[in-house]
C-alpha angles and dihedrals in degrees: 000000000000118000117258120259116240119214139155122243118182091341092309121117110228135174128218138171116264111270094029113134119243088242094056092044090055096044093046089056096048096260111133119223114177111245139156115172097047122095127176092229095053141060115266119250105171095227104142097048094206094111092073116145135178116245115191110254094021141077120259105301136206100244097202090060098042119088119217119259132197111271094008114157115209132187117194098188135046139132092261093048091050092053094047094046091049092055092047091049091050090055090051095051097036095109098018120131107252096199093111096156091064094043120105089221094057109138090009097063119117090207089061089051090052095048090050091050100038102024127215136226105235092192091056092048094049089052090055098044094102125148093030103218122200135181129204116254110255106223096161096107113080094215108040142021129231115210109176090184086075095043119112095191093242090147096224091128091050093051092043092054090049103037104031104029100023091218102115092195095143135048143154113292137189124007145268117357089350093063111130142156111264145162123239109298092012090269130151115285093249090062092057134078090267111141093199092237089148094221091128091047095056092048099045105114094205137034098279092103117033135156117257115259091001113197123188112236121228091215141001131223124205112228144134125274110257098210105084143356096266090095098220113186116238138182106219114205119210137186112196107323096332131092110234104167146014130197137169122264107243115249092002108172098238101034109020090223096303125124137187126231092273097051094045103038107011105078095092091101088075089069094051113123087216094059115118112243098174134033118269126208129184118250121173089346094307129106109234133177117265140176121260090248092054093046095048092047090053092049091050091049093050093046090054088067092066129072136184116328092004085081132064134175130212110199124205134238087216089070124086121249089256093052092049090050090056091047093054091044090053091048095050103032102034105028094033100227140105091215097123129127137174132207092227097053093104 
Protein backbone atom coordinates (compact mmCIF):
# COMPACT_ATOMS: atom_id res chain seq x y z
CA UNK A 1 0.00 0.00 0.00
CA UNK A 2 1.31 3.45 -0.94
CA UNK A 3 2.22 5.82 1.83
CA UNK A 4 -0.26 8.57 2.61
CA UNK A 5 0.36 12.08 1.33
CA UNK A 6 0.65 14.82 3.97
CA UNK A 7 -0.65 18.29 3.17
CA UNK A 8 -1.95 21.34 5.02
CA UNK A 9 -5.52 22.60 4.56
CA UNK A 10 -6.53 25.77 6.42
CA UNK A 11 -3.57 25.39 8.81
CA UNK A 12 -4.52 21.77 9.58
CA UNK A 13 -2.23 18.90 8.71
CA UNK A 14 -4.20 16.15 6.95
CA UNK A 15 -3.29 12.89 5.25
CA UNK A 16 -4.81 11.39 2.10
CA UNK A 17 -4.13 8.50 -0.25
CA UNK A 18 -2.16 9.32 -3.41
CA UNK A 19 -4.51 10.31 -6.24
CA UNK A 20 -7.16 11.71 -3.87
CA UNK A 21 -8.49 15.09 -4.96
CA UNK A 22 -7.93 18.10 -2.74
CA UNK A 23 -11.73 18.41 -2.42
CA UNK A 24 -12.14 14.83 -1.14
CA UNK A 25 -9.16 15.19 1.19
CA UNK A 26 -10.77 18.27 2.74
CA UNK A 27 -14.26 16.77 3.01
CA UNK A 28 -12.94 13.49 4.47
CA UNK A 29 -11.26 15.50 7.22
CA UNK A 30 -14.30 17.60 8.10
CA UNK A 31 -13.23 20.72 6.17
CA UNK A 32 -16.10 22.06 4.06
CA UNK A 33 -15.37 23.21 0.53
CA UNK A 34 -18.45 24.33 -1.43
CA UNK A 35 -19.11 22.04 -4.39
CA UNK A 36 -21.98 20.96 -6.60
CA UNK A 37 -20.97 18.84 -9.60
CA UNK A 38 -18.67 16.45 -7.73
CA UNK A 39 -19.89 13.08 -6.43
CA UNK A 40 -17.85 10.40 -4.72
CA UNK A 41 -19.23 7.67 -7.03
CA UNK A 42 -18.34 9.49 -10.27
CA UNK A 43 -15.35 10.88 -12.11
CA UNK A 44 -14.68 14.56 -11.49
CA UNK A 45 -15.26 17.05 -14.30
CA UNK A 46 -14.91 20.48 -12.65
CA UNK A 47 -18.07 21.93 -14.22
CA UNK A 48 -19.56 24.09 -11.47
CA UNK A 49 -16.35 25.95 -10.53
CA UNK A 50 -17.48 26.66 -6.98
CA UNK A 51 -14.94 24.31 -5.38
CA UNK A 52 -12.07 26.68 -6.12
CA UNK A 53 -9.28 26.81 -3.53
CA UNK A 54 -5.99 28.66 -3.24
CA UNK A 55 -2.85 26.54 -3.29
CA UNK A 56 0.33 28.35 -2.39
CA UNK A 57 2.46 28.93 -5.48
CA UNK A 58 -0.49 28.53 -7.87
CA UNK A 59 -3.50 30.39 -9.18
CA UNK A 60 -6.96 29.60 -7.78
CA UNK A 61 -7.46 25.90 -8.51
CA UNK A 62 -10.45 23.63 -9.05
CA UNK A 63 -10.08 21.34 -6.04
CA UNK A 64 -12.10 18.39 -7.40
CA UNK A 65 -9.67 18.05 -10.33
CA UNK A 66 -6.44 18.55 -8.40
CA UNK A 67 -4.72 15.54 -6.78
CA UNK A 68 -3.04 16.00 -3.43
CA UNK A 69 0.74 16.42 -3.31
CA UNK A 70 3.24 16.07 -0.49
CA UNK A 71 3.71 19.37 1.36
CA UNK A 72 0.87 21.12 -0.47
CA UNK A 73 -0.58 24.12 1.40
CA UNK A 74 -4.25 24.81 0.69
CA UNK A 75 -6.53 27.70 1.70
CA UNK A 76 -10.27 27.18 1.23
CA UNK A 77 -11.41 30.73 2.02
CA UNK A 78 -10.29 34.21 1.04
CA UNK A 79 -11.82 37.44 -0.22
CA UNK A 80 -10.89 36.65 -3.83
CA UNK A 81 -12.29 33.12 -3.60
CA UNK A 82 -15.55 34.43 -2.16
CA UNK A 83 -15.97 36.88 -5.05
CA UNK A 84 -15.20 34.29 -7.72
CA UNK A 85 -17.45 31.66 -6.17
CA UNK A 86 -20.28 34.15 -5.90
CA UNK A 87 -20.10 34.98 -9.61
CA UNK A 88 -19.97 31.30 -10.55
CA UNK A 89 -22.93 30.55 -8.28
CA UNK A 90 -24.94 33.39 -9.82
CA UNK A 91 -24.40 31.88 -13.25
CA UNK A 92 -25.63 28.51 -11.96
CA UNK A 93 -28.86 29.87 -10.45
CA UNK A 94 -29.54 32.48 -13.11
CA UNK A 95 -32.53 30.64 -14.61
CA UNK A 96 -33.21 28.34 -11.70
CA UNK A 97 -36.75 27.98 -10.33
CA UNK A 98 -36.84 29.78 -6.96
CA UNK A 99 -39.98 28.04 -5.65
CA UNK A 100 -38.04 26.12 -3.00
CA UNK A 101 -40.98 25.59 -0.63
CA UNK A 102 -42.79 23.46 -3.22
CA UNK A 103 -39.69 21.50 -4.22
CA UNK A 104 -39.26 17.90 -3.02
CA UNK A 105 -35.57 18.63 -2.41
CA UNK A 106 -36.25 21.53 -0.05
CA UNK A 107 -33.85 21.36 2.92
CA UNK A 108 -31.88 18.57 1.16
CA UNK A 109 -30.76 20.64 -1.82
CA UNK A 110 -27.04 21.24 -2.33
CA UNK A 111 -27.81 24.48 -4.13
CA UNK A 112 -29.49 25.76 -0.96
CA UNK A 113 -26.36 24.79 0.99
CA UNK A 114 -24.22 26.76 -1.47
CA UNK A 115 -26.39 29.87 -1.37
CA UNK A 116 -26.33 29.82 2.43
CA UNK A 117 -22.54 29.49 2.46
CA UNK A 118 -21.63 31.79 -0.45
CA UNK A 119 -24.65 34.11 -0.61
CA UNK A 120 -26.22 35.62 -3.71
CA UNK A 121 -27.45 39.05 -4.73
CA UNK A 122 -31.06 38.50 -5.79
CA UNK A 123 -31.28 41.96 -7.35
CA UNK A 124 -28.29 41.22 -9.61
CA UNK A 125 -29.74 37.86 -10.62
CA UNK A 126 -33.18 39.29 -11.41
CA UNK A 127 -31.53 41.90 -13.63
CA UNK A 128 -29.79 39.13 -15.59
CA UNK A 129 -32.79 36.79 -15.92
CA UNK A 130 -33.51 37.74 -19.52
CA UNK A 131 -34.63 35.96 -21.55
CA UNK A 132 -36.58 33.95 -19.00
CA UNK A 133 -36.27 30.38 -20.28
CA UNK A 134 -38.67 27.67 -19.20
CA UNK A 135 -39.03 23.95 -19.92
CA UNK A 136 -42.14 21.80 -19.71
CA UNK A 137 -42.32 19.42 -16.76
CA UNK A 138 -41.65 15.86 -17.94
CA UNK A 139 -44.22 13.68 -16.18
CA UNK A 140 -43.96 10.71 -18.53
CA UNK A 141 -42.11 8.42 -16.13
CA UNK A 142 -44.45 6.76 -13.60
CA UNK A 143 -41.88 6.88 -10.79
CA UNK A 144 -40.05 10.22 -11.00
CA UNK A 145 -40.41 13.74 -12.39
CA UNK A 146 -37.95 15.73 -14.53
CA UNK A 147 -38.10 19.49 -14.06
CA UNK A 148 -35.37 21.14 -16.13
CA UNK A 149 -36.34 24.53 -14.67
CA UNK A 150 -34.60 23.38 -11.48
CA UNK A 151 -31.58 21.86 -13.27
CA UNK A 152 -28.15 23.51 -12.84
CA UNK A 153 -26.43 21.51 -15.63
CA UNK A 154 -23.95 19.89 -13.23
CA UNK A 155 -23.94 16.72 -15.34
CA UNK A 156 -24.16 14.31 -12.40
CA UNK A 157 -27.15 12.55 -13.98
CA UNK A 158 -25.30 12.20 -17.29
CA UNK A 159 -22.22 10.68 -15.67
CA UNK A 160 -24.37 8.45 -13.46
CA UNK A 161 -26.23 7.06 -16.46
CA UNK A 162 -22.94 6.38 -18.24
CA UNK A 163 -20.62 5.28 -15.42
CA UNK A 164 -22.93 3.60 -12.91
CA UNK A 165 -25.78 2.24 -15.03
CA UNK A 166 -24.03 1.98 -18.40
CA UNK A 167 -27.18 3.12 -20.19
CA UNK A 168 -26.07 6.48 -21.66
CA UNK A 169 -29.66 7.49 -22.38
CA UNK A 170 -29.15 11.19 -21.52
CA UNK A 171 -26.57 13.83 -22.42
CA UNK A 172 -26.08 17.57 -22.79
CA UNK A 173 -28.03 19.03 -25.70
CA UNK A 174 -28.26 22.38 -27.53
CA UNK A 175 -25.94 25.34 -26.90
CA UNK A 176 -25.44 28.50 -24.91
CA UNK A 177 -28.24 29.53 -22.57
CA UNK A 178 -30.45 26.85 -24.15
CA UNK A 179 -28.16 24.03 -23.01
CA UNK A 180 -30.14 21.31 -21.27
CA UNK A 181 -30.05 17.59 -20.42
CA UNK A 182 -31.97 15.59 -22.97
CA UNK A 183 -32.56 12.14 -24.44
CA UNK A 184 -32.03 11.36 -28.11
CA UNK A 185 -34.41 13.44 -30.20
CA UNK A 186 -35.35 15.64 -27.20
CA UNK A 187 -38.25 13.30 -26.39
CA UNK A 188 -39.86 12.54 -23.06
CA UNK A 189 -37.83 10.30 -20.76
CA UNK A 190 -40.30 7.42 -21.11
CA UNK A 191 -39.58 7.28 -24.86
CA UNK A 192 -35.84 6.77 -24.23
CA UNK A 193 -33.72 3.79 -23.22
CA UNK A 194 -34.07 4.78 -19.53
CA UNK A 195 -34.47 1.69 -17.32
CA UNK A 196 -35.91 3.74 -14.42
CA UNK A 197 -33.20 2.51 -12.06
CA UNK A 198 -33.39 5.86 -10.23
CA UNK A 199 -29.62 6.15 -9.84
CA UNK A 200 -29.67 9.65 -11.36
CA UNK A 201 -32.58 10.64 -9.11
CA UNK A 202 -30.78 9.75 -5.87
CA UNK A 203 -27.63 11.64 -6.98
CA UNK A 204 -29.29 14.81 -8.33
CA UNK A 205 -28.13 17.62 -6.00
CA UNK A 206 -31.16 19.82 -6.70
CA UNK A 207 -34.87 19.32 -7.44
CA UNK A 208 -34.56 18.56 -11.16
CA UNK A 209 -35.08 14.82 -10.60
CA UNK A 210 -37.38 13.83 -7.75
CA UNK A 211 -39.52 10.77 -6.94
CA UNK A 212 -43.24 11.12 -7.50
CA UNK A 213 -45.27 11.73 -4.34
CA UNK A 214 -42.13 11.70 -2.20
CA UNK A 215 -42.88 11.20 1.52
CA UNK A 216 -40.24 11.51 4.22
CA UNK A 217 -40.00 8.35 6.34
CA UNK A 218 -39.97 8.52 10.12
CA UNK A 219 -37.57 5.59 10.33
CA UNK A 220 -35.66 3.16 8.09
CA UNK A 221 -35.10 -0.59 8.36
CA UNK A 222 -32.15 -2.40 6.78
CA UNK A 223 -33.22 -5.49 4.84
CA UNK A 224 -32.76 -7.38 1.56
CA UNK A 225 -34.73 -6.67 -1.62
CA UNK A 226 -37.45 -9.34 -2.09
CA UNK A 227 -37.61 -9.31 -5.88
CA UNK A 228 -34.80 -11.65 -7.00
CA UNK A 229 -31.94 -13.76 -5.75
CA UNK A 230 -29.24 -11.08 -6.16
CA UNK A 231 -29.66 -10.10 -2.51
CA UNK A 232 -29.35 -6.32 -2.92
CA UNK A 233 -29.29 -4.46 0.38
CA UNK A 234 -32.01 -1.86 0.85
CA UNK A 235 -33.02 0.67 3.48
CA UNK A 236 -36.81 0.62 3.60
CA UNK A 237 -38.33 3.85 4.89
CA UNK A 238 -41.63 3.71 6.74
CA UNK A 239 -44.12 6.16 8.17
CA UNK A 240 -46.47 4.51 10.58
CA UNK A 241 -47.21 1.04 9.19
CA UNK A 242 -46.68 1.94 5.52
CA UNK A 243 -43.56 1.75 3.35
CA UNK A 244 -42.89 5.15 1.76
CA UNK A 245 -39.36 4.83 0.36
CA UNK A 246 -36.55 2.48 -0.54
CA UNK A 247 -32.88 3.18 -1.17
CA UNK A 248 -29.72 1.17 -1.60
CA UNK A 249 -27.35 0.53 1.29
CA UNK A 250 -24.05 2.21 0.37
CA UNK A 251 -21.16 -0.21 -0.34
CA UNK A 252 -23.38 -3.26 0.21
CA UNK A 253 -21.38 -6.39 -0.81
CA UNK A 254 -23.75 -7.73 -3.48
CA UNK A 255 -25.08 -4.47 -4.93
CA UNK A 256 -22.66 -1.68 -4.05
CA UNK A 257 -25.57 0.59 -3.18
CA UNK A 258 -27.28 0.36 -6.58
CA UNK A 259 -30.86 -0.79 -7.15
CA UNK A 260 -33.07 -1.58 -10.14
CA UNK A 261 -36.54 -0.18 -10.74
CA UNK A 262 -38.18 -2.96 -8.71
CA UNK A 263 -36.01 -2.59 -5.63
CA UNK A 264 -36.29 1.21 -5.61
CA UNK A 265 -39.88 1.80 -6.68
CA UNK A 266 -41.67 -1.55 -6.56
CA UNK A 267 -42.38 -2.13 -2.87
CA UNK A 268 -45.82 -0.55 -2.94
CA UNK A 269 -47.47 -3.97 -3.02
CA UNK A 270 -46.62 -4.32 0.68
CA UNK A 271 -49.15 -1.58 1.46
CA UNK A 272 -51.97 -3.24 -0.51
CA UNK A 273 -55.09 -3.94 1.60
CA UNK A 274 -55.54 -7.15 -0.46
CA UNK A 275 -52.15 -8.56 0.51
CA UNK A 276 -52.28 -11.85 2.43
CA UNK A 277 -50.84 -11.53 5.91
CA UNK A 278 -51.72 -15.00 7.19
CA UNK A 279 -51.99 -18.47 5.57
CA UNK A 280 -55.35 -19.55 4.16
CA UNK A 281 -56.58 -23.14 3.85
CA UNK A 282 -59.78 -24.45 2.27
CA UNK A 283 -62.43 -25.88 4.60
CA UNK A 284 -65.85 -26.89 3.30
CA UNK A 285 -65.14 -25.02 0.07
CA UNK A 286 -64.20 -21.79 1.86
CA UNK A 287 -60.77 -20.21 2.37
CA UNK A 288 -60.24 -19.56 6.07
CA UNK A 289 -57.31 -18.21 8.07
CA UNK A 290 -54.96 -20.74 9.62
CA UNK A 291 -51.72 -20.85 11.60
CA UNK A 292 -48.41 -21.59 9.86
CA UNK A 293 -48.21 -24.94 11.67
CA UNK A 294 -51.67 -25.94 10.41
CA UNK A 295 -50.93 -24.80 6.85
CA UNK A 296 -47.55 -26.56 6.65
CA UNK A 297 -49.00 -29.75 8.08
CA UNK A 298 -51.70 -29.73 5.41
CA UNK A 299 -49.12 -29.17 2.64
CA UNK A 300 -46.97 -32.06 3.95
CA UNK A 301 -50.01 -34.32 4.07
CA UNK A 302 -51.03 -33.47 0.50
CA UNK A 303 -47.49 -33.88 -0.86
CA UNK A 304 -47.35 -37.35 0.66
CA UNK A 305 -50.05 -38.42 -1.82
CA UNK A 306 -47.72 -37.93 -4.80
CA UNK A 307 -44.74 -40.03 -5.87
CA UNK A 308 -42.10 -39.79 -8.58
CA UNK A 309 -43.16 -38.19 -11.84
CA UNK A 310 -46.59 -37.37 -10.46
CA UNK A 311 -44.85 -34.41 -8.84
CA UNK A 312 -43.09 -31.36 -10.35
CA UNK A 313 -41.50 -28.22 -8.89
CA UNK A 314 -41.23 -24.71 -10.31
CA UNK A 315 -38.46 -22.81 -8.50
CA UNK A 316 -38.32 -19.02 -8.23
CA UNK A 317 -35.79 -16.39 -9.25
CA UNK A 318 -36.79 -14.52 -6.10
CA UNK A 319 -35.12 -17.21 -4.02
CA UNK A 320 -31.45 -17.20 -3.15
CA UNK A 321 -29.06 -19.76 -4.62
CA UNK A 322 -29.10 -21.59 -1.29
CA UNK A 323 -32.91 -21.74 -1.19
CA UNK A 324 -33.08 -23.04 -4.76
CA UNK A 325 -30.49 -25.68 -3.90
CA UNK A 326 -32.71 -26.90 -1.06
CA UNK A 327 -35.74 -26.91 -3.38
CA UNK A 328 -34.02 -29.10 -5.98
CA UNK A 329 -32.67 -31.38 -3.26
CA UNK A 330 -36.18 -31.80 -1.86
CA UNK A 331 -37.57 -32.52 -5.34
CA UNK A 332 -34.99 -35.15 -6.21
CA UNK A 333 -34.23 -36.78 -2.86
CA UNK A 334 -37.60 -36.57 -1.13
CA UNK A 335 -40.14 -36.58 -3.95
CA UNK A 336 -38.04 -38.85 -6.18
CA UNK A 337 -38.26 -36.96 -9.46
CA UNK A 338 -36.14 -34.74 -11.69
CA UNK A 339 -39.21 -32.71 -12.70
CA UNK A 340 -37.90 -29.31 -11.61
CA UNK A 341 -37.67 -26.09 -13.61
CA UNK A 342 -36.73 -22.48 -12.98
CA UNK A 343 -37.77 -19.25 -14.71
CA UNK A 344 -34.15 -18.05 -14.90
CA UNK A 345 -32.71 -21.14 -16.57
CA UNK A 346 -32.50 -19.44 -20.00
